[in-house]
C-alpha positions in Angstrom: 96.8 119.4 124.0 96.4 121.2 120.7 94.9 118.8 118.1 97.7 119.4 115.7 100.3 118.6 118.4 98.3 115.5 119.3 98.4 114.3 115.7 102.2 114.6 115.6 102.6 112.8 118.9 100.3 109.9 117.9 101.8 109.7 114.4 105.2 109.2 115.9 104.0 106.7 118.4 102.2 104.6 115.7 105.1 105.0 113.3 107.2 102.8 115.5 104.8 99.9 114.9 106.0 97.4 112.3 103.5 97.4 109.4 102.9 95.0 106.5 103.7 96.8 103.3 102.7 95.8 99.8 105.9 97.3 98.4 107.5 94.0 99.5 105.3 92.2 97.0 106.7 94.2 94.1 109.8 92.6 92.5 112.0 94.0 89.8 113.5 91.6 87.1 117.3 91.7 86.9 119.1 92.1 83.6 122.8 91.5 83.5 123.9 94.1 80.8 123.7 97.8 81.4 124.4 100.4 78.6 123.4 103.6 80.5 126.4 105.6 81.6 126.3 107.1 85.2 126.6 110.7 83.9 123.5 110.2 81.8 121.2 109.5 84.8 118.7 112.3 85.5 116.5 112.1 88.6 114.4 115.2 87.7 110.7 115.0 87.0 107.8 117.3 86.4 104.3 117.8 88.0 102.0 120.0 85.9 104.8 122.3 85.0 106.5 122.2 88.4 110.1 121.0 87.8 111.5 118.8 90.6 115.2 118.0 90.7 114.5 114.7 92.4 111.5 112.4 92.1 110.4 112.7 95.7 109.2 115.5 98.1 108.3 116.3 101.6 104.5 115.7 101.8 101.9 117.5 103.9 102.2 117.0 107.6 101.5 119.8 110.1 101.0 123.4 111.2 98.7 125.3 113.5 100.6 125.6 116.8 103.9 126.7 118.2 105.3 123.1 118.3 104.3 122.5 114.7 105.8 125.9 113.7 109.2 124.6 114.9 108.7 121.4 112.9 107.7 123.3 109.7 110.7 125.6 110.2 113.1 122.6 110.4 111.3 120.8 107.5 111.7 123.9 105.4 115.5 124.0 106.1 115.7 120.4 105.0 113.7 121.2 101.8 115.9 124.1 101.1 119.2 122.3 101.7 118.1 119.2 99.6 116.2 121.2 96.9 113.0 119.2 97.6 109.5 120.4 97.0 107.5 120.7 100.3 103.8 120.7 101.1 102.5 122.3 104.3 99.9 120.6 106.4 96.3 121.8 106.1 96.3 125.6 106.4 92.6 125.6 107.4 93.7 126.3 111.0 95.2 129.6 109.9 91.9 130.6 108.1 90.0 130.0 111.4 92.7 131.6 113.6 95.1 134.1 111.9 97.3 134.0 115.0 98.7 130.6 113.9 99.4 131.6 110.3 103.1 132.0 111.1 103.3 128.2 111.7 102.8 127.9 108.0 104.3 131.1 106.5 107.6 130.1 108.3 108.1 127.6 105.4 108.3 130.4 102.8 110.4 132.6 105.1 113.0 129.9 105.5 112.9 128.7 101.9 112.0 131.8 99.8 113.0 130.2 96.5 111.8 126.6 97.0 108.7 124.8 95.6 106.0 125.0 98.2 102.5 123.5 98.1 99.6 124.8 100.2 97.0 122.3 101.5 93.4 122.3 102.7 90.5 119.9 102.8 87.9 119.5 100.1 85.2 121.0 102.3 86.5 124.5 101.8 85.9 126.9 98.9 88.0 128.3 96.0 88.2 131.6 97.9 89.8 129.8 100.8 92.2 128.2 98.4 93.2 131.5 96.9 93.8 133.0 100.4 96.2 130.1 101.2 98.1 130.4 98.0 98.5 134.1 98.6 99.5 133.5 102.3 102.3 131.1 101.3 103.1 132.4 97.9 102.5 128.8 97.0 103.7 127.3 93.7 101.0 124.6 93.8 98.1 123.4 95.9 96.9 120.2 97.5 93.2 119.4 98.2 93.1 116.5 100.6 90.3 113.9 100.9 89.9 112.3 104.3 86.4 110.9 104.8 87.3 108.1 107.2 89.4 110.5 109.3 86.6 113.0 109.6 84.1 110.3 110.5 86.3 108.9 113.2 87.4 112.3 114.5 85.2 113.2 117.5 84.8 116.8 116.2 85.0 115.9 112.5 82.7 116.7 109.6 79.8 114.4 108.7 78.5 115.9 105.5 80.7 115.7 102.3 78.2 116.4 99.5 79.8 119.7 98.4 83.3 118.3 98.0 82.9 117.6 94.3 81.6 121.1 93.6 84.4 122.7 95.6 87.1 120.6 93.8 85.8 121.5 90.4 85.7 125.3 91.3 89.2 125.2 92.8 90.7 123.5 89.8 89.0 126.0 87.5 89.8 129.1 89.4 93.2 128.6 91.0 96.2 130.0 89.1 98.6 127.3 90.3 98.7 123.5 89.7 96.2 121.6 91.8 96.8 118.1 93.2 94.0 116.1 94.8 95.4 113.7 97.4 94.1 111.1 99.8 95.5 111.1 103.4 96.5 107.5 103.6 93.4 105.5 102.6 94.3 105.1 98.9 92.2 105.6 95.7 90.4 103.3 93.3 90.0 103.8 89.6 86.4 105.0 89.9 87.4 107.8 92.3 90.2 108.8 90.0 87.9 108.9 87.0 85.4 110.9 88.9 88.1 113.4 89.8 89.2 113.6 86.1 85.6 114.4 85.2 85.8 117.4 87.6 88.9 118.7 85.8 91.6 117.3 88.0 94.9 116.7 86.2 97.0 115.3 89.1 96.2 112.9 92.0 98.3 111.6 94.9 96.8 108.2 95.6 98.3 108.3 99.2 97.6 104.7 100.2 97.5 102.6 103.4 100.8 101.5 104.8 102.1 104.7 106.5 100.3 107.0 108.9 96.7 105.9 109.6 94.5 108.9 110.5 91.6 106.6 111.4 93.9 105.0 114.0 95.1 108.4 115.2 91.6 109.8 115.5 90.3 106.6 117.2 93.1 107.1 119.8 91.6 110.5 120.6 88.1 108.9 121.2 87.2 108.2 124.9 86.1 104.6 124.1 88.6 103.9 121.3 85.8 101.8 119.8 86.6 102.2 116.1 90.0 100.4 116.1 88.6 98.1 113.4 89.1 101.0 110.9 92.9 101.2 111.7 93.8 99.5 108.4 90.9 100.9 106.3 91.6 101.5 102.6 93.9 100.4 99.7 97.7 100.3 99.9 99.8 102.7 97.9 100.9 99.8 95.6 97.3 98.7 95.0 96.2 102.3 94.4 98.9 102.7 91.8 97.7 99.5 90.1 94.2 100.8 90.1 95.4 103.8 88.1 97.3 101.7 85.5 94.6 102.0 82.7 93.9 105.7 83.2 95.3 108.2 80.7 95.9 112.0 80.7 96.8 112.0 84.4 99.7 113.0 86.5 100.0 110.3 89.1 101.8 110.8 92.5 102.2 108.4 95.3 102.7 108.5 99.1 101.9 106.4 102.1 104.2 103.8 103.6 107.4 104.9 101.9 110.2 103.6 103.9 113.3 104.0 101.8 114.8 104.7 98.3 113.7 101.3 97.1 110.0 102.0 97.9 110.4 105.4 96.0 111.9 103.5 93.1 109.1 100.9 93.0 106.4 103.6 93.1 108.0 105.4 90.2 108.2 102.1 88.2 104.4 101.7 88.9 103.7 105.0 87.2 104.2 107.8 89.9 105.8 110.9 88.6 107.0 111.7 92.1 106.7 110.3 95.6 105.7 112.1 98.8 107.2 111.2 102.2 105.8 112.4 105.5 106.1 110.2 108.6 109.5 108.7 107.6 111.1 112.2 107.3 109.3 113.6 110.4 110.4 110.8 112.6 114.0 110.9 111.4 114.1 114.7 111.9 112.8 114.5 115.5 115.0 111.6 116.4 118.2 112.7 114.6 118.1 116.4 113.8 118.2 118.5 110.6 121.8 117.7 109.5 121.3 113.9 109.7 117.9 114.1 107.9 119.6 116.1 105.1 122.3 113.5 104.9 119.6 110.7 104.7 117.8 112.4 101.9 121.0 113.0 99.9 121.8 109.3 100.4 118.4 108.4 99.0 119.3 110.3 95.8 122.6 108.4 95.6 120.6 105.1 96.0 118.1 106.1 93.4 120.9 106.8 90.9 122.2 103.3 91.6 118.8 101.8 91.0 118.3 103.7 87.8 121.7 102.5 86.6 121.1 98.9 87.8 117.9 98.7 85.6 119.6 100.5 82.7 117.3 103.6 82.8 118.6 107.1 82.4 115.5 109.2 83.4 112.6 109.0 85.8 110.2 108.8 82.9 112.0 105.7 81.6 111.2 103.7 84.8 107.7 102.8 83.7 109.3 100.4 81.2 110.9 98.3 83.9 109.3 94.8 84.1 107.7 94.1 87.4 106.5 90.8 89.1 103.7 91.1 91.6 102.9 88.5 94.3 100.7 88.4 97.5 97.9 90.9 98.1 98.7 93.1 95.1 98.4 90.2 92.7 95.2 88.9 94.4 93.7 92.4 94.1 94.5 92.6 90.4 92.9 89.3 89.8 89.8 90.3 91.7 89.5 93.7 90.0 90.4 92.6 86.5 93.6 94.6 86.3 96.1 93.1 83.8 99.1 92.8 86.0 100.8 90.2 83.7 101.6 92.9 81.2 103.8 94.6 83.8 106.1 91.6 83.8 106.5 91.9 80.0 107.5 95.5 79.8 110.9 96.4 78.2 
C-alpha cells in the first residue's frame, strides 16, 4: 500500500479510539448579563495578513496518490463551499515524483479563489518551498516539525541538525506568510522562543489529543515495539498555556479538536485560528461532502452562540474570557511556573 494511503487508513482506524482530552479541563465562567447584539458578532480573524472569514480551517492532511487526490478534491470542495482556508498535506512527495503533483494541484483547480497553504517538512530547502508555492499558487506556507514521527517511521529521517537553518532561510526568502507547525506532539515555550529567534512570526502548536503519528508509524513497524510513544508530547491545551507569556507571535492551534466548543476554548487560550484534520476527514469519508459542509456551517452557528453567551463580539475579544483550569493542565502550569490563576481573573 502507498505510504500516504496507509497513513489515511491508520488515522481513521485510530480516530475511532476514545481519547482523553485536556479541553475537558478548561472551563468558562458564566456571566448572566449580555450586552452584545447578535448582529455585532464577527467570526473573522487574521493570520499574518491572511484574512479568514471564520476562526478555523482545514489543516494539512494528505496527498501523493490517486486515493488521496480524491480526498484532496473533496476537501477542496468543502473549503470552497464553506469559505475556509485549507492546507494541503506535505507536498514533498510531488517534489520526489512529479507524476503525483496533481494530487495536490487539484486543490487549487477546485478552489481557484480560496486561501490555500502549501506544506513540507523542515528538512527541505527554501528552493523546495518556492517550488511548492508556485505549484499550488499558495497564499501561505506551513513547515512541519515531526521528529518523533521520523524516528518511529521505518524509512524516516534520523538527522535533523539542518532544520533550524532551513526554517530561517525559508522565512526570510519566501514571499508568502510562513507558519511553523508541529504534527501532533505539541510545543513548549523554549521551542517557540527558538523559532522566534529564527524569524518565525506564526506557529501552530498542534498538540497531542488527535492523530498520533508515532502511533501510526509504529503500526507500520513489523514488531510494533514503540507503542510506548503513542501518547508522546504535550496536549494542545498545554501547548497553548506554554505560549501564554510569549509576545509578538501569531498563535494557531490544532490537535484533538472535536467540536465547536473545543475551537472556542482554543481561541480563548490565545489561538488566532484553529486547524482541524482528522475530525473533518473522518466525517467526510463517513458522511460525504454535503453533510460535512453542513457540519462546518453548524459549527459557525455554534461559535456565534458561544461568542454571544460570553458577551464577546469578535474573535480577538475572546482572550478576555475568564478561564478555570483543572486536572492535567493545572498540574502542568504548577510544575512549569505558568501563572494560570490570572486566566481566571480576566475580564
